[in-house]
PDB file of N, CA, C and O in Angstrom:
ATOM      1  N   MET A   1       0.841  -1.166   0.000  1.00  0.00           N
ATOM      2  CA  MET A   1       0.000   0.000   0.000  1.00  0.00           C
ATOM      3  C   MET A   1       0.893   1.237   0.000  1.00  0.00           C
ATOM      4  O   MET A   1       1.666   1.430   0.938  1.00  0.00           O
ATOM      5  N   GLY A   2       0.804   2.082  -1.032  1.00  0.00           N
ATOM      6  CA  GLY A   2       1.620   3.281  -1.147  1.00  0.00           C
ATOM      7  C   GLY A   2       1.026   4.437  -0.375  1.00  0.00           C
ATOM      8  O   GLY A   2      -0.181   4.496  -0.141  1.00  0.00           O
ATOM      9  N   PHE A   3       1.876   5.339   0.009  1.00  0.00           N
ATOM     10  CA  PHE A   3       1.435   6.510   0.748  1.00  0.00           C
ATOM     11  C   PHE A   3       2.064   7.740   0.118  1.00  0.00           C
ATOM     12  O   PHE A   3       3.286   7.892   0.109  1.00  0.00           O
ATOM     13  N   ASP A   4       1.226   8.610  -0.406  1.00  0.00           N
ATOM     14  CA  ASP A   4       1.724   9.855  -0.975  1.00  0.00           C
ATOM     15  C   ASP A   4       1.722  10.920   0.112  1.00  0.00           C
ATOM     16  O   ASP A   4       0.687  11.213   0.711  1.00  0.00           O
ATOM     17  N   MET A   5       2.881  11.488   0.356  1.00  0.00           N
ATOM     18  CA  MET A   5       2.991  12.504   1.386  1.00  0.00           C
ATOM     19  C   MET A   5       2.663  13.882   0.821  1.00  0.00           C
ATOM     20  O   MET A   5       2.909  14.175  -0.349  1.00  0.00           O
ATOM     21  N   LYS A   6       2.108  14.703   1.678  1.00  0.00           N
ATOM     22  CA  LYS A   6       1.900  16.099   1.331  1.00  0.00           C
ATOM     23  C   LYS A   6       3.284  16.741   1.274  1.00  0.00           C
ATOM     24  O   LYS A   6       4.214  16.249   1.914  1.00  0.00           O
ATOM     25  N   PRO A   7       3.439  17.834   0.518  1.00  0.00           N
ATOM     26  CA  PRO A   7       4.757  18.482   0.450  1.00  0.00           C
ATOM     27  C   PRO A   7       5.328  18.827   1.830  1.00  0.00           C
ATOM     28  O   PRO A   7       6.531  18.685   2.050  1.00  0.00           O
ATOM     29  N   SER A   8       4.491  19.272   2.748  1.00  0.00           N
ATOM     30  CA  SER A   8       4.988  19.613   4.082  1.00  0.00           C
ATOM     31  C   SER A   8       5.482  18.371   4.834  1.00  0.00           C
ATOM     32  O   SER A   8       6.450  18.446   5.591  1.00  0.00           O
ATOM     33  N   GLN A   9       4.820  17.238   4.623  1.00  0.00           N
ATOM     34  CA  GLN A   9       5.256  15.999   5.251  1.00  0.00           C
ATOM     35  C   GLN A   9       6.591  15.538   4.673  1.00  0.00           C
ATOM     36  O   GLN A   9       7.475  15.096   5.406  1.00  0.00           O
ATOM     37  N   GLN A  10       6.728  15.648   3.344  1.00  0.00           N
ATOM     38  CA  GLN A  10       7.977  15.258   2.696  1.00  0.00           C
ATOM     39  C   GLN A  10       9.120  16.155   3.151  1.00  0.00           C
ATOM     40  O   GLN A  10      10.237  15.691   3.379  1.00  0.00           O
ATOM     41  N   SER A  11       8.828  17.444   3.278  1.00  0.00           N
ATOM     42  CA  SER A  11       9.834  18.397   3.729  1.00  0.00           C
ATOM     43  C   SER A  11      10.317  18.049   5.139  1.00  0.00           C
ATOM     44  O   SER A  11      11.516  18.074   5.416  1.00  0.00           O
ATOM     45  N   LEU A  12       9.378  17.727   6.018  1.00  0.00           N
ATOM     46  CA  LEU A  12       9.740  17.351   7.380  1.00  0.00           C
ATOM     47  C   LEU A  12      10.542  16.057   7.393  1.00  0.00           C
ATOM     48  O   LEU A  12      11.502  15.930   8.153  1.00  0.00           O
ATOM     49  N   LYS A  13      10.158  15.102   6.563  1.00  0.00           N
ATOM     50  CA  LYS A  13      10.897  13.840   6.475  1.00  0.00           C
ATOM     51  C   LYS A  13      12.331  14.096   6.001  1.00  0.00           C
ATOM     52  O   LYS A  13      13.284  13.553   6.560  1.00  0.00           O
ATOM     53  N   ASP A  14      12.472  14.925   4.968  1.00  0.00           N
ATOM     54  CA  ASP A  14      13.805  15.255   4.450  1.00  0.00           C
ATOM     55  C   ASP A  14      14.633  15.974   5.513  1.00  0.00           C
ATOM     56  O   ASP A  14      15.818  15.692   5.687  1.00  0.00           O
ATOM     57  N   TRP A  15      13.995  16.904   6.219  1.00  0.00           N
ATOM     58  CA  TRP A  15      14.686  17.695   7.238  1.00  0.00           C
ATOM     59  C   TRP A  15      15.216  16.796   8.344  1.00  0.00           C
ATOM     60  O   TRP A  15      16.356  16.957   8.781  1.00  0.00           O
ATOM     61  N   THR A  16      14.399  15.850   8.802  1.00  0.00           N
ATOM     62  CA  THR A  16      14.838  14.982   9.895  1.00  0.00           C
ATOM     63  C   THR A  16      15.913  13.992   9.457  1.00  0.00           C
ATOM     64  O   THR A  16      16.668  13.495  10.292  1.00  0.00           O
ATOM     65  N   ALA A  17      15.992  13.702   8.172  1.00  0.00           N
ATOM     66  CA  ALA A  17      17.015  12.774   7.678  1.00  0.00           C
ATOM     67  C   ALA A  17      18.400  13.415   7.631  1.00  0.00           C
ATOM     68  O   ALA A  17      19.411  12.714   7.585  1.00  0.00           O
ATOM     69  N   GLN A  18      18.443  14.743   7.642  1.00  0.00           N
ATOM     70  CA  GLN A  18      19.728  15.434   7.623  1.00  0.00           C
ATOM     71  C   GLN A  18      20.359  15.382   9.007  1.00  0.00           C
ATOM     72  O   GLN A  18      19.657  15.315  10.016  1.00  0.00           O
ATOM     73  N   LYS A  19      21.663  15.413   9.048  1.00  0.00           N
ATOM     74  CA  LYS A  19      22.381  15.402  10.322  1.00  0.00           C
ATOM     75  C   LYS A  19      22.645  16.848  10.736  1.00  0.00           C
ATOM     76  O   LYS A  19      23.662  17.430  10.360  1.00  0.00           O
ATOM     77  N   TRP A  20      21.729  17.421  11.507  1.00  0.00           N
ATOM     78  CA  TRP A  20      21.868  18.799  11.975  1.00  0.00           C
ATOM     79  C   TRP A  20      22.736  18.817  13.219  1.00  0.00           C
ATOM     80  O   TRP A  20      22.603  17.961  14.093  1.00  0.00           O
ATOM     81  N   LYS A  21      23.637  19.810  13.294  1.00  0.00           N
ATOM     82  CA  LYS A  21      24.552  19.906  14.430  1.00  0.00           C
ATOM     83  C   LYS A  21      25.247  21.256  14.435  1.00  0.00           C
ATOM     84  O   LYS A  21      25.033  22.078  13.545  1.00  0.00           O
ATOM     85  N   THR A  22      26.068  21.475  15.426  1.00  0.00           N
ATOM     86  CA  THR A  22      26.979  22.613  15.426  1.00  0.00           C
ATOM     87  C   THR A  22      28.345  22.079  15.017  1.00  0.00           C
ATOM     88  O   THR A  22      28.577  20.870  15.046  1.00  0.00           O
ATOM     89  N   LYS A  23      29.225  22.957  14.647  1.00  0.00           N
ATOM     90  CA  LYS A  23      30.556  22.523  14.210  1.00  0.00           C
ATOM     91  C   LYS A  23      31.310  21.829  15.349  1.00  0.00           C
ATOM     92  O   LYS A  23      32.027  20.854  15.125  1.00  0.00           O
ATOM     93  N   SER A  24      31.140  22.343  16.572  1.00  0.00           N
ATOM     94  CA  SER A  24      31.832  21.751  17.716  1.00  0.00           C
ATOM     95  C   SER A  24      31.169  20.468  18.204  1.00  0.00           C
ATOM     96  O   SER A  24      31.788  19.673  18.912  1.00  0.00           O
ATOM     97  N   GLY A  25      29.903  20.269  17.821  1.00  0.00           N
ATOM     98  CA  GLY A  25      29.160  19.111  18.298  1.00  0.00           C
ATOM     99  C   GLY A  25      28.470  19.360  19.626  1.00  0.00           C
ATOM    100  O   GLY A  25      27.746  18.499  20.126  1.00  0.00           O
ATOM    101  N   LYS A  26      28.693  20.545  20.203  1.00  0.00           N
ATOM    102  CA  LYS A  26      28.070  20.895  21.476  1.00  0.00           C
ATOM    103  C   LYS A  26      26.729  21.577  21.210  1.00  0.00           C
ATOM    104  O   LYS A  26      26.505  22.084  20.111  1.00  0.00           O
ATOM    105  N   PRO A  27      25.840  21.597  22.194  1.00  0.00           N
ATOM    106  CA  PRO A  27      24.533  22.237  21.999  1.00  0.00           C
ATOM    107  C   PRO A  27      24.654  23.728  21.671  1.00  0.00           C
ATOM    108  O   PRO A  27      25.416  24.455  22.308  1.00  0.00           O
ATOM    109  N   SER A  28      23.910  24.158  20.691  1.00  0.00           N
ATOM    110  CA  SER A  28      23.912  25.563  20.287  1.00  0.00           C
ATOM    111  C   SER A  28      23.490  26.468  21.437  1.00  0.00           C
ATOM    112  O   SER A  28      23.974  27.593  21.557  1.00  0.00           O
ATOM    113  N   SER A  29      22.590  25.978  22.280  1.00  0.00           N
ATOM    114  CA  SER A  29      22.123  26.780  23.412  1.00  0.00           C
ATOM    115  C   SER A  29      23.246  27.113  24.387  1.00  0.00           C
ATOM    116  O   SER A  29      23.172  28.106  25.109  1.00  0.00           O
ATOM    117  N   LYS A  30      24.273  26.291  24.406  1.00  0.00           N
ATOM    118  CA  LYS A  30      25.413  26.537  25.300  1.00  0.00           C
ATOM    119  C   LYS A  30      26.528  27.326  24.618  1.00  0.00           C
ATOM    120  O   LYS A  30      27.170  28.163  25.252  1.00  0.00           O
ATOM    121  N   THR A  31      26.762  27.068  23.338  1.00  0.00           N
ATOM    122  CA  THR A  31      27.889  27.698  22.644  1.00  0.00           C
ATOM    123  C   THR A  31      27.490  28.934  21.843  1.00  0.00           C
ATOM    124  O   THR A  31      28.330  29.788  21.559  1.00  0.00           O
ATOM    125  N   GLY A  32      26.218  29.033  21.478  1.00  0.00           N
ATOM    126  CA  GLY A  32      25.768  30.137  20.635  1.00  0.00           C
ATOM    127  C   GLY A  32      26.090  29.923  19.170  1.00  0.00           C
ATOM    128  O   GLY A  32      25.858  30.806  18.345  1.00  0.00           O
ATOM    129  N   GLU A  33      26.623  28.758  18.840  1.00  0.00           N
ATOM    130  CA  GLU A  33      26.972  28.458  17.451  1.00  0.00           C
ATOM    131  C   GLU A  33      25.726  28.285  16.597  1.00  0.00           C
ATOM    132  O   GLU A  33      24.634  28.026  17.102  1.00  0.00           O
ATOM    133  N   ARG A  34      25.916  28.432  15.297  1.00  0.00           N
ATOM    134  CA  ARG A  34      24.847  28.195  14.334  1.00  0.00           C
ATOM    135  C   ARG A  34      24.620  26.698  14.198  1.00  0.00           C
ATOM    136  O   ARG A  34      25.574  25.924  14.113  1.00  0.00           O
ATOM    137  N   TYR A  35      23.372  26.295  14.178  1.00  0.00           N
ATOM    138  CA  TYR A  35      22.946  24.896  14.037  1.00  0.00           C
ATOM    139  C   TYR A  35      22.559  24.691  12.582  1.00  0.00           C
ATOM    140  O   TYR A  35      21.606  25.301  12.098  1.00  0.00           O
ATOM    141  N   LEU A  36      23.302  23.827  11.877  1.00  0.00           N
ATOM    142  CA  LEU A  36      23.102  23.625  10.442  1.00  0.00           C
ATOM    143  C   LEU A  36      23.244  22.145  10.090  1.00  0.00           C
ATOM    144  O   LEU A  36      23.764  21.360  10.884  1.00  0.00           O
ATOM    145  N   PRO A  37      22.781  21.768   8.899  1.00  0.00           N
ATOM    146  CA  PRO A  37      23.050  20.400   8.445  1.00  0.00           C
ATOM    147  C   PRO A  37      24.563  20.192   8.321  1.00  0.00           C
ATOM    148  O   PRO A  37      25.299  21.110   7.960  1.00  0.00           O
ATOM    149  N   GLU A  38      25.002  19.000   8.620  1.00  0.00           N
ATOM    150  CA  GLU A  38      26.435  18.688   8.567  1.00  0.00           C
ATOM    151  C   GLU A  38      27.042  19.023   7.209  1.00  0.00           C
ATOM    152  O   GLU A  38      28.163  19.527   7.142  1.00  0.00           O
ATOM    153  N   ALA A  39      26.316  18.751   6.128  1.00  0.00           N
ATOM    154  CA  ALA A  39      26.830  19.043   4.789  1.00  0.00           C
ATOM    155  C   ALA A  39      27.027  20.546   4.588  1.00  0.00           C
ATOM    156  O   ALA A  39      27.967  20.961   3.911  1.00  0.00           O
ATOM    157  N   ALA A  40      26.152  21.359   5.168  1.00  0.00           N
ATOM    158  CA  ALA A  40      26.281  22.814   5.050  1.00  0.00           C
ATOM    159  C   ALA A  40      27.508  23.297   5.810  1.00  0.00           C
ATOM    160  O   ALA A  40      28.236  24.169   5.335  1.00  0.00           O
ATOM    161  N   ILE A  41      27.733  22.734   6.982  1.00  0.00           N
ATOM    162  CA  ILE A  41      28.905  23.117   7.771  1.00  0.00           C
ATOM    163  C   ILE A  41      30.178  22.806   6.989  1.00  0.00           C
ATOM    164  O   ILE A  41      31.109  23.611   6.962  1.00  0.00           O
ATOM    165  N   LYS A  42      30.215  21.641   6.356  1.00  0.00           N
ATOM    166  CA  LYS A  42      31.397  21.256   5.581  1.00  0.00           C
ATOM    167  C   LYS A  42      31.606  22.166   4.371  1.00  0.00           C
ATOM    168  O   LYS A  42      32.740  22.363   3.933  1.00  0.00           O
ATOM    169  N   ALA A  43      30.517  22.722   3.826  1.00  0.00           N
ATOM    170  CA  ALA A  43      30.612  23.578   2.646  1.00  0.00           C
ATOM    171  C   ALA A  43      31.095  24.994   2.987  1.00  0.00           C
ATOM    172  O   ALA A  43      31.551  25.723   2.107  1.00  0.00           O
ATOM    173  N   LEU A  44      30.995  25.375   4.255  1.00  0.00           N
ATOM    174  CA  LEU A  44      31.403  26.718   4.660  1.00  0.00           C
ATOM    175  C   LEU A  44      32.884  26.757   5.027  1.00  0.00           C
ATOM    176  O   LEU A  44      33.429  25.806   5.586  1.00  0.00           O
ATOM    177  N   SER A  45      33.510  27.862   4.703  1.00  0.00           N
ATOM    178  CA  SER A  45      34.889  28.065   5.150  1.00  0.00           C
ATOM    179  C   SER A  45      34.854  28.390   6.646  1.00  0.00           C
ATOM    180  O   SER A  45      33.803  28.760   7.169  1.00  0.00           O
ATOM    181  N   PRO A  46      35.981  28.259   7.334  1.00  0.00           N
ATOM    182  CA  PRO A  46      35.996  28.632   8.761  1.00  0.00           C
ATOM    183  C   PRO A  46      35.543  30.085   8.980  1.00  0.00           C
ATOM    184  O   PRO A  46      34.855  30.376   9.959  1.00  0.00           O
ATOM    185  N   ALA A  47      35.921  30.986   8.080  1.00  0.00           N
ATOM    186  CA  ALA A  47      35.519  32.390   8.213  1.00  0.00           C
ATOM    187  C   ALA A  47      34.014  32.563   8.030  1.00  0.00           C
ATOM    188  O   ALA A  47      33.389  33.366   8.723  1.00  0.00           O
ATOM    189  N   GLU A  48      33.434  31.809   7.098  1.00  0.00           N
ATOM    190  CA  GLU A  48      31.982  31.892   6.870  1.00  0.00           C
ATOM    191  C   GLU A  48      31.204  31.351   8.067  1.00  0.00           C
ATOM    192  O   GLU A  48      30.198  31.930   8.477  1.00  0.00           O
ATOM    193  N   TYR A  49      31.679  30.238   8.621  1.00  0.00           N
ATOM    194  CA  TYR A  49      31.002  29.678   9.793  1.00  0.00           C
ATOM    195  C   TYR A  49      31.138  30.636  10.975  1.00  0.00           C
ATOM    196  O   TYR A  49      30.190  30.820  11.738  1.00  0.00           O
ATOM    197  N   ALA A  50      32.298  31.237  11.125  1.00  0.00           N
ATOM    198  CA  ALA A  50      32.504  32.208  12.204  1.00  0.00           C
ATOM    199  C   ALA A  50      31.573  33.405  12.027  1.00  0.00           C
ATOM    200  O   ALA A  50      31.035  33.924  13.005  1.00  0.00           O
ATOM    201  N   SER A  51      31.381  33.844  10.784  1.00  0.00           N
ATOM    202  CA  SER A  51      30.496  34.972  10.495  1.00  0.00           C
ATOM    203  C   SER A  51      29.059  34.681  10.886  1.00  0.00           C
ATOM    204  O   SER A  51      28.405  35.513  11.515  1.00  0.00           O
ATOM    205  N   THR A  52      28.563  33.508  10.519  1.00  0.00           N
ATOM    206  CA  THR A  52      27.185  33.167  10.849  1.00  0.00           C
ATOM    207  C   THR A  52      27.021  32.920  12.348  1.00  0.00           C
ATOM    208  O   THR A  52      25.963  33.203  12.911  1.00  0.00           O
ATOM    209  N   THR A  53      28.051  32.399  12.988  1.00  0.00           N
ATOM    210  CA  THR A  53      28.002  32.202  14.433  1.00  0.00           C
ATOM    211  C   THR A  53      28.009  33.546  15.156  1.00  0.00           C
ATOM    212  O   THR A  53      27.294  33.716  16.144  1.00  0.00           O
ATOM    213  N   ARG A  54      28.802  34.499  14.680  1.00  0.00           N
ATOM    214  CA  ARG A  54      28.794  35.850  15.272  1.00  0.00           C
ATOM    215  C   ARG A  54      27.406  36.464  15.192  1.00  0.00           C
ATOM    216  O   ARG A  54      26.924  37.062  16.153  1.00  0.00           O
ATOM    217  N   ALA A  55      26.764  36.308  14.025  1.00  0.00           N
ATOM    218  CA  ALA A  55      25.414  36.846  13.842  1.00  0.00           C
ATOM    219  C   ALA A  55      24.442  36.182  14.813  1.00  0.00           C
ATOM    220  O   ALA A  55      23.608  36.858  15.414  1.00  0.00           O
ATOM    221  N   LYS A  56      24.545  34.871  14.968  1.00  0.00           N
ATOM    222  CA  LYS A  56      23.668  34.134  15.878  1.00  0.00           C
ATOM    223  C   LYS A  56      23.875  34.598  17.313  1.00  0.00           C
ATOM    224  O   LYS A  56      22.907  34.831  18.038  1.00  0.00           O
ATOM    225  N   ARG A  57      25.119  34.732  17.721  1.00  0.00           N
ATOM    226  CA  ARG A  57      25.412  35.164  19.093  1.00  0.00           C
ATOM    227  C   ARG A  57      24.933  36.583  19.344  1.00  0.00           C
ATOM    228  O   ARG A  57      24.410  36.879  20.418  1.00  0.00           O
ATOM    229  N   ALA A  58      25.107  37.463  18.367  1.00  0.00           N
ATOM    230  CA  ALA A  58      24.654  38.850  18.520  1.00  0.00           C
ATOM    231  C   ALA A  58      23.133  38.906  18.660  1.00  0.00           C
ATOM    232  O   ALA A  58      22.615  39.644  19.497  1.00  0.00           O
ATOM    233  N   GLY A  59      22.428  38.142  17.857  1.00  0.00           N
ATOM    234  CA  GLY A  59      20.977  38.100  17.953  1.00  0.00           C
ATOM    235  C   GLY A  59      20.509  37.487  19.259  1.00  0.00           C
ATOM    236  O   GLY A  59      19.551  37.959  19.872  1.00  0.00           O
ATOM    237  N   LYS A  60      21.188  36.440  19.677  1.00  0.00           N
ATOM    238  CA  LYS A  60      20.833  35.766  20.924  1.00  0.00           C
ATOM    239  C   LYS A  60      21.025  36.710  22.109  1.00  0.00           C
ATOM    240  O   LYS A  60      20.250  36.681  23.065  1.00  0.00           O
ATOM    241  N   ALA A  61      22.061  37.545  22.042  1.00  0.00           N
ATOM    242  CA  ALA A  61      22.334  38.502  23.117  1.00  0.00           C
ATOM    243  C   ALA A  61      21.217  39.532  23.259  1.00  0.00           C
ATOM    244  O   ALA A  61      21.025  40.104  24.332  1.00  0.00           O
ATOM    245  N   THR A  62      20.480  39.765  22.171  1.00  0.00           N
ATOM    246  CA  THR A  62      19.361  40.708  22.225  1.00  0.00           C
ATOM    247  C   THR A  62      18.036  39.987  22.502  1.00  0.00           C
ATOM    248  O   THR A  62      16.971  40.604  22.460  1.00  0.00           O
ATOM    249  N   GLY A  63      18.106  38.689  22.784  1.00  0.00           N
ATOM    250  CA  GLY A  63      16.915  37.933  23.143  1.00  0.00           C
ATOM    251  C   GLY A  63      16.217  37.229  21.997  1.00  0.00           C
ATOM    252  O   GLY A  63      15.131  36.679  22.184  1.00  0.00           O
ATOM    253  N   LYS A  64      16.817  37.234  20.813  1.00  0.00           N
ATOM    254  CA  LYS A  64      16.196  36.569  19.666  1.00  0.00           C
ATOM    255  C   LYS A  64      16.580  35.095  19.634  1.00  0.00           C
ATOM    256  O   LYS A  64      17.725  34.726  19.893  1.00  0.00           O
ATOM    257  N   GLN A  65      15.598  34.266  19.311  1.00  0.00           N
ATOM    258  CA  GLN A  65      15.879  32.841  19.136  1.00  0.00           C
ATOM    259  C   GLN A  65      16.230  32.555  17.680  1.00  0.00           C
ATOM    260  O   GLN A  65      17.135  31.772  17.393  1.00  0.00           O
ATOM    261  N   PHE A  66      15.510  33.193  16.771  1.00  0.00           N
ATOM    262  CA  PHE A  66      15.728  32.987  15.341  1.00  0.00           C
ATOM    263  C   PHE A  66      16.451  34.200  14.777  1.00  0.00           C
ATOM    264  O   PHE A  66      15.950  35.322  14.856  1.00  0.00           O
ATOM    265  N   VAL A  67      17.628  33.972  14.210  1.00  0.00           N
ATOM    266  CA  VAL A  67      18.462  35.045  13.685  1.00  0.00           C
ATOM    267  C   VAL A  67      18.855  34.695  12.256  1.00  0.00           C
ATOM    268  O   VAL A  67      19.358  33.602  11.995  1.00  0.00           O
ATOM    269  N   LYS A  68      18.623  35.631  11.325  1.00  0.00           N
ATOM    270  CA  LYS A  68      18.990  35.385   9.934  1.00  0.00           C
ATOM    271  C   LYS A  68      20.502  35.270   9.792  1.00  0.00           C
ATOM    272  O   LYS A  68      21.265  35.884  10.538  1.00  0.00           O
ATOM    273  N   GLN A  69      20.914  34.473   8.819  1.00  0.00           N
ATOM    274  CA  GLN A  69      22.325  34.334   8.515  1.00  0.00           C
ATOM    275  C   GLN A  69      22.768  35.520   7.663  1.00  0.00           C
ATOM    276  O   GLN A  69      21.940  36.162   7.018  1.00  0.00           O
ATOM    277  N   PRO A  70      24.065  35.815   7.656  1.00  0.00           N
ATOM    278  CA  PRO A  70      24.557  36.817   6.716  1.00  0.00           C
ATOM    279  C   PRO A  70      24.172  36.375   5.294  1.00  0.00           C
ATOM    280  O   PRO A  70      24.241  35.184   4.988  1.00  0.00           O
ATOM    281  N   PRO A  71      23.769  37.308   4.425  1.00  0.00           N
ATOM    282  CA  PRO A  71      23.272  36.948   3.088  1.00  0.00           C
ATOM    283  C   PRO A  71      24.177  36.009   2.295  1.00  0.00           C
ATOM    284  O   PRO A  71      23.684  35.078   1.658  1.00  0.00           O
ATOM    285  N   LYS A  72      25.477  36.233   2.322  1.00  0.00           N
ATOM    286  CA  LYS A  72      26.410  35.390   1.569  1.00  0.00           C
ATOM    287  C   LYS A  72      26.395  33.942   2.079  1.00  0.00           C
ATOM    288  O   LYS A  72      26.441  32.997   1.292  1.00  0.00           O
ATOM    289  N   VAL A  73      26.331  33.784   3.397  1.00  0.00           N
ATOM    290  CA  VAL A  73      26.304  32.452   3.999  1.00  0.00           C
ATOM    291  C   VAL A  73      24.949  31.801   3.742  1.00  0.00           C
ATOM    292  O   VAL A  73      24.883  30.609   3.443  1.00  0.00           O
ATOM    293  N   ALA A  74      23.872  32.568   3.853  1.00  0.00           N
ATOM    294  CA  ALA A  74      22.532  32.030   3.612  1.00  0.00           C
ATOM    295  C   ALA A  74      22.406  31.484   2.196  1.00  0.00           C
ATOM    296  O   ALA A  74      21.810  30.429   1.979  1.00  0.00           O
ATOM    297  N   ALA A  75      22.969  32.207   1.240  1.00  0.00           N
ATOM    298  CA  ALA A  75      22.909  31.756  -0.152  1.00  0.00           C
ATOM    299  C   ALA A  75      23.673  30.440  -0.328  1.00  0.00           C
ATOM    300  O   ALA A  75      23.257  29.566  -1.089  1.00  0.00           O
ATOM    301  N   LYS A  76      24.776  30.314   0.374  1.00  0.00           N
ATOM    302  CA  LYS A  76      25.613  29.118   0.240  1.00  0.00           C
ATOM    303  C   LYS A  76      24.991  27.905   0.927  1.00  0.00           C
ATOM    304  O   LYS A  76      25.140  26.782   0.444  1.00  0.00           O
ATOM    305  N   THR A  77      24.298  28.110   2.044  1.00  0.00           N
ATOM    306  CA  THR A  77      23.740  26.989   2.790  1.00  0.00           C
ATOM    307  C   THR A  77      22.312  26.635   2.402  1.00  0.00           C
ATOM    308  O   THR A  77      21.812  25.588   2.813  1.00  0.00           O
ATOM    309  N   ALA A  78      21.648  27.471   1.627  1.00  0.00           N
ATOM    310  CA  ALA A  78      20.237  27.266   1.259  1.00  0.00           C
ATOM    311  C   ALA A  78      19.999  25.904   0.617  1.00  0.00           C
ATOM    312  O   ALA A  78      18.975  25.269   0.871  1.00  0.00           O
ATOM    313  N   ARG A  79      20.916  25.460  -0.197  1.00  0.00           N
ATOM    314  CA  ARG A  79      20.710  24.190  -0.904  1.00  0.00           C
ATOM    315  C   ARG A  79      20.766  22.973   0.014  1.00  0.00           C
ATOM    316  O   ARG A  79      20.353  21.880  -0.375  1.00  0.00           O
ATOM    317  N   PHE A  80      21.268  23.156   1.213  1.00  0.00           N
ATOM    318  CA  PHE A  80      21.388  22.036   2.157  1.00  0.00           C
ATOM    319  C   PHE A  80      20.187  21.919   3.071  1.00  0.00           C
ATOM    320  O   PHE A  80      20.066  20.943   3.811  1.00  0.00           O
ATOM    321  N   ARG A  81      19.280  22.916   3.032  1.00  0.00           N
ATOM    322  CA  ARG A  81      18.114  22.889   3.912  1.00  0.00           C
ATOM    323  C   ARG A  81      16.876  22.566   3.150  1.00  0.00           C
ATOM    324  O   ARG A  81      15.793  22.500   3.732  1.00  0.00           O
TER     325      ARG A  81
END
């Protein structure tokens, strides 16, 4: 018996299949690092990852949970999400 998933269900299935983490492997809530799919982390240079982590930490310091990535980094990691 086949099951056709709605696009939102397929998206969630794809999202959970990715290995999301921080570069250090420690919880983002403790380090302030950006939480990304492992493949996206590997695609970023150390400077790019540092840039997005700085943005995350700056936003977190102002009480934001969701912080946009720098545009250049967002464009590079979009294909992994």
